[in-house]
SEVO-50084 format. One record per atom (N, C-alpha, C): chain; x, y, z; residue number from 1; atom name. Coordinates in Angstrom, 1 decimal, padded with zeros to 4 digits. Atoms other than C-alpha are relative to their C-alpha. Layout:
BEGIN
REC  kette       x       y       z   nr  atom
REC      A       X       Y       Z  NUM    CA
...
END
This chain:
BEGIN
REC  kette       x       y       z   nr  atom
REC      A  -000.1  -001.1   000.9    1     N
REC      A  -001.5  -005.2   020.7    1    CA
REC      A  -000.8  -000.1  -001.1    1     C
REC      A   001.0   000.0   000.7    2     N
REC      A  -004.6  -004.3   018.9    2    CA
REC      A   000.5   001.0  -001.3    2     C
REC      A  -000.3  -001.1   001.0    3     N
REC      A  -003.2  -003.0   015.4    3    CA
REC      A  -001.1   000.1  -001.1    3     C
REC      A   001.0   000.1   001.1    4     N
REC      A  -005.8  -002.0   012.8    4    CA
REC      A   000.6  -000.1  -001.3    4     C
REC      A  -000.3   000.2   001.2    5     N
REC      A  -005.6  -003.1   009.5    5    CA
REC      A  -001.0   000.8  -001.3    5     C
REC      A   000.8  -000.6   000.8    6     N
REC      A  -006.9  -000.7   006.9    6    CA
REC      A  -001.0  -000.3  -000.8    6     C
REC      A   000.9   000.8   001.0    7     N
REC      A  -008.2  -003.0   004.1    7    CA
REC      A   000.4  -001.4   000.4    7     C
REC      A  -000.2   001.4   000.0    8     N
REC      A  -008.5  -006.7   004.5    8    CA
REC      A   000.6  -000.6  -000.8    8     C
REC      A  -001.0   000.5   001.3    9     N
REC      A  -007.0  -007.2   001.2    9    CA
REC      A   000.7   001.2  -000.3    9     C
REC      A  -000.9  -001.3   000.2   10     N
REC      A  -004.2  -004.9   001.4   10    CA
REC      A   001.3  -000.2  -000.8   10     C
REC      A  -000.9   000.0   001.0   11     N
REC      A  -002.5  -005.3  -001.9   11    CA
REC      A   000.0   001.4  -000.9   11     C
REC      A   000.0  -001.2   000.7   12     N
REC      A  -001.7  -001.9  -003.4   12    CA
REC      A   000.0  -000.4  -001.2   12     C
REC      A  -000.1   000.2   001.4   13     N
REC      A  -002.4  -002.2  -007.2   13    CA
REC      A   000.3   001.2  -000.9   13     C
REC      A  -000.2  -001.2   001.0   14     N
REC      A  -001.4   000.2  -010.0   14    CA
REC      A  -001.3   000.3  -000.5   14     C
REC      A   001.0  -000.5   000.6   15     N
REC      A  -004.0   002.5  -011.0   15    CA
REC      A   000.2   000.3  -001.3   15     C
REC      A  -000.3   000.1   001.6   16     N
REC      A  -004.0   001.7  -014.7   16    CA
REC      A  -001.5  -000.7  -000.4   16     C
REC      A   001.0   000.8   000.5   17     N
REC      A  -007.0   000.5  -016.8   17    CA
REC      A   000.4  -001.5  -000.1   17     C
REC      A  -000.5   001.0   000.0   18     N
REC      A  -005.1  -002.6  -017.4   18    CA
REC      A   000.1  -000.9   001.5   18     C
REC      A  -000.4   000.3  -001.2   19     N
REC      A  -004.4  -003.2  -013.7   19    CA
REC      A  -001.6   000.1   000.7   19     C
REC      A   001.5   000.1  -000.6   20     N
REC      A  -008.2  -002.4  -012.6   20    CA
REC      A  -000.6  -001.2  -000.7   20     C
REC      A   000.6   001.1   000.6   21     N
REC      A  -009.2  -004.9  -015.2   21    CA
REC      A   000.3  -001.3   000.6   21     C
REC      A  -000.6   001.3  -000.2   22     N
REC      A  -007.0  -007.7  -014.1   22    CA
REC      A  -000.2  -000.2   001.6   22     C
REC      A   000.4   000.0  -001.4   23     N
REC      A  -007.4  -007.1  -010.2   23    CA
REC      A  -001.2   000.3   000.9   23     C
REC      A   001.0  -000.5  -000.7   24     N
REC      A  -010.4  -005.3  -009.3   24    CA
REC      A  -001.2  -000.9  -000.3   24     C
REC      A   001.4   000.9   000.4   25     N
REC      A  -013.7  -007.5  -009.2   25    CA
REC      A  -000.8   000.9   000.1   25     C
REC      A   001.1  -000.8   000.3   26     N
REC      A  -016.8  -006.3  -010.4   26    CA
REC      A  -001.1  -000.5   001.1   26     C
REC      A   001.0   000.3  -001.4   27     N
REC      A  -018.6  -006.9  -006.7   27    CA
REC      A  -000.1   001.2   000.7   27     C
REC      A   000.2  -000.8  -001.1   28     N
REC      A  -019.8  -004.9  -004.0   28    CA
REC      A   000.9   000.3   001.0   28     C
REC      A  -001.3   000.1  -001.0   29     N
REC      A  -017.3  -003.3  -001.7   29    CA
REC      A   000.5   001.4   000.1   29     C
REC      A  -000.9  -001.5   000.2   30     N
REC      A  -015.1  -000.6  -000.8   30    CA
REC      A   001.5   000.3  -000.3   30     C
REC      A  -001.4  -000.1   000.4   31     N
REC      A  -012.0   000.8  -002.2   31    CA
REC      A   000.6   001.2   000.3   31     C
REC      A  -000.9  -001.0  -000.2   32     N
REC      A  -009.1   003.0  -001.8   32    CA
REC      A   000.8   000.5  -001.2   32     C
REC      A  -001.1  -000.7   000.9   33     N
REC      A  -006.9   005.4  -003.9   33    CA
REC      A   000.9   000.7   000.7   33     C
REC      A  -001.1  -000.7  -000.8   34     N
REC      A  -003.6   006.6  -002.8   34    CA
REC      A   001.0   000.3  -001.1   34     C
REC      A  -001.1  -000.1   000.9   35     N
REC      A  -000.4   007.9  -004.3   35    CA
REC      A   001.2  -000.3   000.9   35     C
REC      A  -001.3   001.0  -000.7   36     N
REC      A   003.2   007.1  -003.1   36    CA
REC      A  -000.2   000.7   001.6   36     C
REC      A  -000.1  -000.5  -001.4   37     N
REC      A   002.5   009.5   000.1   37    CA
REC      A  -001.2   000.0   001.0   37     C
REC      A   001.1  -000.1  -000.7   38     N
REC      A  -001.0   009.4   001.2   38    CA
REC      A  -001.5  -000.8  -000.6   38     C
REC      A   001.5   000.5   000.5   39     N
REC      A  -004.8   007.7   000.9   39    CA
REC      A  -000.6   001.4  -000.5   39     C
REC      A   000.6  -001.3   000.5   40     N
REC      A  -006.5   010.3  -001.4   40    CA
REC      A  -001.5  -000.2   000.3   40     C
REC      A   001.4   000.3  -000.2   41     N
REC      A  -010.2   008.6  -001.1   41    CA
REC      A  -000.2  -001.3   000.1   41     C
REC      A   000.5   001.3  -000.3   42     N
REC      A  -012.0   005.9   000.2   42    CA
REC      A  -001.4   000.2  -000.6   42     C
REC      A   001.4   000.1   000.4   43     N
REC      A  -015.3   004.9  -001.6   43    CA
REC      A  -000.7  -001.3  -000.1   43     C
REC      A   000.9   001.2   000.0   44     N
REC      A  -018.0   002.4  -001.8   44    CA
REC      A  -000.6  -000.3  -001.1   44     C
REC      A   000.8   000.2   001.1   45     N
REC      A  -019.6   000.8  -004.7   45    CA
REC      A  -000.9  -001.4  -000.2   45     C
REC      A   000.3   001.3   000.6   46     N
REC      A  -021.9  -002.0  -006.1   46    CA
REC      A   000.8  -000.6  -000.9   46     C
REC      A  -001.3   000.5   001.1   47     N
REC      A  -019.0  -002.5  -008.8   47    CA
REC      A   001.1   000.4   000.3   47     C
REC      A  -001.5  -000.5  -000.5   48     N
REC      A  -015.6  -002.1  -007.2   48    CA
REC      A   000.9   000.5  -001.5   48     C
REC      A  -000.6  -000.4   001.2   49     N
REC      A  -014.3  -002.2  -011.0   49    CA
REC      A  -000.4   000.9  -000.6   49     C
REC      A   000.4  -001.2   000.6   50     N
REC      A  -016.6  -000.1  -012.4   50    CA
REC      A   000.3   001.4   000.6   50     C
REC      A  -000.3  -000.9  -000.8   51     N
REC      A  -016.1   002.5  -009.8   51    CA
REC      A   001.1   000.5  -000.4   51     C
REC      A  -001.4  -000.4   000.1   52     N
REC      A  -012.4   002.5  -010.3   52    CA
REC      A   000.3   000.5  -001.7   52     C
REC      A   000.0  -000.4   001.6   53     N
REC      A  -012.7   002.6  -014.2   53    CA
REC      A  -000.4   001.4   000.0   53     C
REC      A   000.6  -001.4   000.1   54     N
REC      A  -015.0   005.8  -013.5   54    CA
REC      A   000.7   001.1   000.3   54     C
REC      A  -000.9  -001.0  -000.6   55     N
REC      A  -012.3   007.3  -011.5   55    CA
REC      A   001.0   000.5  -000.9   55     C
REC      A  -000.9   000.0   000.8   56     N
REC      A  -009.7   006.6  -013.9   56    CA
REC      A  -000.5   001.0  -001.2   56     C
REC      A   000.2  -000.5   001.3   57     N
REC      A  -011.4   007.7  -017.0   57    CA
REC      A  -000.9   001.2   000.3   57     C
REC      A   000.7  -001.1   000.0   58     N
REC      A  -013.7   010.6  -015.5   58    CA
REC      A   000.4   000.6   001.2   58     C
REC      A  -000.6  -000.7  -001.2   59     N
REC      A  -011.6   012.1  -012.8   59    CA
REC      A  -000.7   001.3   000.4   59     C
REC      A   000.4  -001.1  -000.6   60     N
REC      A  -013.1   014.7  -010.5   60    CA
REC      A   001.3   001.1  -000.1   60     C
REC      A  -000.9  -001.3  -000.1   61     N
REC      A  -011.2   018.2  -010.3   61    CA
REC      A   001.2  -000.6   001.2   61     C
REC      A  -001.1   000.5  -001.3   62     N
REC      A  -009.4   016.8  -006.9   62    CA
REC      A   000.6  -001.2  -000.5   62     C
REC      A  -001.0   000.9   000.6   63     N
REC      A  -008.1   013.6  -008.6   63    CA
REC      A   000.7   000.5  -001.2   63     C
REC      A  -000.8  -000.3   001.3   64     N
REC      A  -007.0   015.5  -011.6   64    CA
REC      A   001.5   000.8   000.7   64     C
REC      A  -001.0  -000.6  -000.6   65     N
REC      A  -005.0   017.5  -009.0   65    CA
REC      A   001.0  -000.8   000.9   65     C
REC      A  -000.7   001.0  -001.0   66     N
REC      A  -003.9   014.6  -006.7   66    CA
REC      A   000.1  -001.4  -000.9   66     C
REC      A  -000.3   001.1   000.8   67     N
REC      A  -002.9   012.0  -009.3   67    CA
REC      A  -000.1  -001.5   000.9   67     C
REC      A   000.0   001.2  -000.6   68     N
REC      A  -003.9   008.4  -007.7   68    CA
REC      A   001.3  -000.7  -000.9   68     C
REC      A  -001.0   000.9   000.4   69     N
REC      A  -000.9   006.1  -008.1   69    CA
REC      A  -000.4  -001.7  -000.3   69     C
REC      A   000.6   001.2  -000.3   70     N
REC      A  -002.6   003.0  -006.7   70    CA
REC      A  -001.3   000.0   000.5   70     C
REC      A   001.3   000.3  -000.8   71     N
REC      A  -005.7   001.2  -005.4   71    CA
REC      A  -000.1  -001.2   000.8   71     C
REC      A   000.2   001.2  -001.0   72     N
REC      A  -006.6  -001.5  -002.8   72    CA
REC      A  -001.9   000.0  -000.1   72     C
REC      A   001.4   000.2  -000.2   73     N
REC      A  -010.2  -002.9  -002.2   73    CA
REC      A  -000.3  -001.0   001.1   73     C
REC      A   000.4   001.2  -000.9   74     N
REC      A  -012.1  -005.2   000.0   74    CA
REC      A  -001.5  -000.3  -000.6   74     C
REC      A   001.5   000.2   000.3   75     N
REC      A  -015.5  -006.8  -001.1   75    CA
REC      A  -000.7   000.1   001.3   75     C
REC      A   000.9   000.0  -001.0   76     N
REC      A  -018.2  -006.1   001.2   76    CA
REC      A  -001.4   000.1  -000.3   76     C
REC      A   001.5   000.0   000.2   77     N
REC      A  -022.0  -006.7   001.3   77    CA
REC      A  -000.5   001.2   000.0   77     C
REC      A   000.8  -001.1   000.4   78     N
REC      A  -024.3  -004.0   000.1   78    CA
REC      A  -000.5   000.5   001.3   78     C
REC      A   000.8  -000.5  -001.4   79     N
REC      A  -025.8  -003.8   003.6   79    CA
REC      A   001.1   000.9   001.0   79     C
REC      A  -000.8  -000.5  -000.8   80     N
REC      A  -022.7  -003.1   005.1   80    CA
REC      A   001.1   000.9  -000.3   80     C
REC      A  -001.1  -000.5   001.0   81     N
REC      A  -020.3  -001.2   002.5   81    CA
REC      A   000.2   001.2   000.4   81     C
REC      A  -000.2  -001.4  -000.4   82     N
REC      A  -021.3   002.2   003.7   82    CA
REC      A   000.7   000.4   001.3   82     C
REC      A  -000.6  -000.1  -001.3   83     N
REC      A  -020.5   001.6   007.3   83    CA
REC      A   001.5  -000.4  -000.1   83     C
REC      A  -001.2  -000.2   000.0   84     N
REC      A  -017.4   000.4   006.5   84    CA
REC      A   001.1   001.0  -000.7   84     C
REC      A  -000.6  -001.2   000.8   85     N
REC      A  -016.4   003.1   003.9   85    CA
REC      A   000.2   001.0   001.3   85     C
REC      A  -000.2  -001.1  -001.1   86     N
REC      A  -017.0   005.4   007.1   86    CA
REC      A   001.0  -000.3   001.1   86     C
REC      A  -000.8   000.5  -000.7   87     N
REC      A  -014.8   003.3   009.2   87    CA
REC      A   001.4   000.1  -000.5   87     C
REC      A  -001.5  -000.4   000.7   88     N
REC      A  -011.9   003.4   006.8   88    CA
REC      A   000.2   001.4  -000.2   88     C
REC      A  -000.4  -001.5   000.1   89     N
REC      A  -012.3   007.1   006.1   89    CA
REC      A   000.5   000.5   001.3   89     C
REC      A  -000.5  -000.2  -001.1   90     N
REC      A  -012.0   007.4   009.9   90    CA
REC      A   001.3  -000.1   000.3   90     C
REC      A  -001.5   000.6  -000.2   91     N
REC      A  -009.1   005.4   010.1   91    CA
REC      A   001.2   000.7  -000.8   91     C
REC      A  -001.0  -000.2   001.1   92     N
REC      A  -007.3   006.5   007.0   92    CA
REC      A   000.4   001.7  -000.2   92     C
REC      A   000.0  -001.4  -000.1   93     N
REC      A  -008.3   010.2   007.1   93    CA
REC      A   000.3   000.5  -001.7   93     C
REC      A  -000.2  -000.5   001.6   94     N
REC      A  -008.2   010.7   002.8   94    CA
REC      A  -000.5   001.3  -000.2   94     C
REC      A   000.4  -001.3   000.6   95     N
REC      A  -007.9   014.0   001.4   95    CA
REC      A  -001.2   000.3  -000.3   95     C
REC      A   001.2  -000.2   000.9   96     N
REC      A  -010.7   013.5  -000.7   96    CA
REC      A  -001.3  -000.4   000.5   96     C
REC      A   001.3   000.4  -001.0   97     N
REC      A  -013.2   012.4   001.9   97    CA
REC      A  -000.3   001.3   000.6   97     C
REC      A   000.4  -001.1  -000.7   98     N
REC      A  -012.8   015.7   003.7   98    CA
REC      A  -000.9   001.0  -000.6   98     C
REC      A   000.9  -001.1   000.6   99     N
REC      A  -015.6   018.2   003.5   99    CA
REC      A   001.0   001.3  -000.4   99     C
REC      A  -000.9  -001.0   000.4  100     N
REC      A  -014.1   021.3   001.6  100    CA
REC      A  -000.2   001.1   001.1  100     C
REC      A  -000.2  -001.0  -001.1  101     N
REC      A  -013.0   024.1   004.5  101    CA
REC      A  -000.6   001.2  -000.5  101     C
REC      A   000.8  -001.4   000.3  102     N
REC      A  -014.1   027.0   002.3  102    CA
REC      A  -001.5   000.1   000.0  102     C
REC      A   001.5  -000.1   000.0  103     N
REC      A  -017.8   026.0   002.5  103    CA
REC      A  -000.5  -000.2   001.4  103     C
REC      A   000.7  -000.2  -001.6  104     N
REC      A  -019.6   027.1   005.5  104    CA
REC      A  -001.5   000.0   000.0  104     C
REC      A   001.1   000.2   000.1  105     N
REC      A  -022.8   025.6   005.2  105    CA
REC      A  -000.5   000.1  -001.3  105     C
REC      A   000.5   000.0   001.3  106     N
REC      A  -023.1   026.4   001.7  106    CA
REC      A   000.0  -001.5  -000.9  106     C
REC      A  -000.1   001.2   000.9  107     N
REC      A  -024.1   023.7  -001.0  107    CA
REC      A   001.5  -000.1  -000.6  107     C
REC      A  -001.4   000.6   000.5  108     N
REC      A  -021.1   021.7  -002.3  108    CA
REC      A   000.0   000.4  -001.4  108     C
REC      A  -000.2  -000.2   001.6  109     N
REC      A  -019.7   022.9  -005.8  109    CA
REC      A   000.4  -001.3  -000.8  109     C
REC      A  -000.2   001.2   000.6  110     N
REC      A  -019.3   020.4  -008.5  110    CA
REC      A   001.4  -000.6   000.2  110     C
REC      A  -001.6   000.6   000.1  111     N
REC      A  -015.4   020.3  -008.3  111    CA
REC      A   000.4   000.0   001.5  111     C
REC      A  -000.5   000.1  -001.1  112     N
REC      A  -015.5   020.3  -004.5  112    CA
REC      A   000.8  -001.4   000.1  112     C
REC      A  -000.9   001.2  -000.3  113     N
REC      A  -012.9   017.6  -003.3  113    CA
REC      A  -001.2  -001.4   000.1  113     C
REC      A   000.9   001.3   000.0  114     N
REC      A  -015.9   015.1  -002.2  114    CA
REC      A  -000.3  -000.6  -001.3  114     C
REC      A   000.2   000.5   001.0  115     N
REC      A  -016.6   012.8  -004.7  115    CA
REC      A  -001.5  -000.8  -000.3  115     C
REC      A   001.2   000.4  -000.1  116     N
REC      A  -020.3   012.7  -004.5  116    CA
REC      A  -000.7  -000.3  -001.1  116     C
REC      A   000.5   000.2   001.3  117     N
REC      A  -020.8   012.8  -008.0  117    CA
REC      A  -000.2  -001.3  -000.8  117     C
REC      A   000.3   001.3   000.5  118     N
REC      A  -020.2   009.2  -008.5  118    CA
REC      A  -001.2  -000.5   000.0  118     C
REC      A   001.4   000.8  -000.2  119     N
REC      A  -023.3   007.2  -009.5  119    CA
REC      A   000.2  -001.0   000.6  119     C
REC      A   000.1   000.9  -000.9  120     N
REC      A  -024.2   005.1  -007.0  120    CA
REC      A  -000.2  -001.4  -000.3  120     C
REC      A   000.5   001.3   000.8  121     N
REC      A  -025.1   002.2  -009.2  121    CA
REC      A   001.4  -000.6  -000.4  121     C
REC      A  -001.7   000.7   000.4  122     N
REC      A  -021.1   001.7  -010.1  122    CA
REC      A   000.2  -000.9   000.9  122     C
END
């Protein structure tokens, strides 16, 4: 039986500043945000801890409307983390990674669910 494991380190941590500071490493990798019922967003960053703090302190409209309660992460080398993010998005289908349905080829608005506004160097 070939069961997929979404994140190799699958410990859901509380999405708070204290928990992020204690549990999330400042290393390259992928991370997931969830609430009690679903995956909300899967991201990749050079600094997992920094990216999570950015989401917490400067949430997008999507995250303001779908408040994450937990996070998990997986360290991943810079060369493979975007590919790993894509794999996790495919497996988990997080709502925040879906393209906005109301946009038919139009440029994305700043408040669109996609979290492309996160600086890449976090």
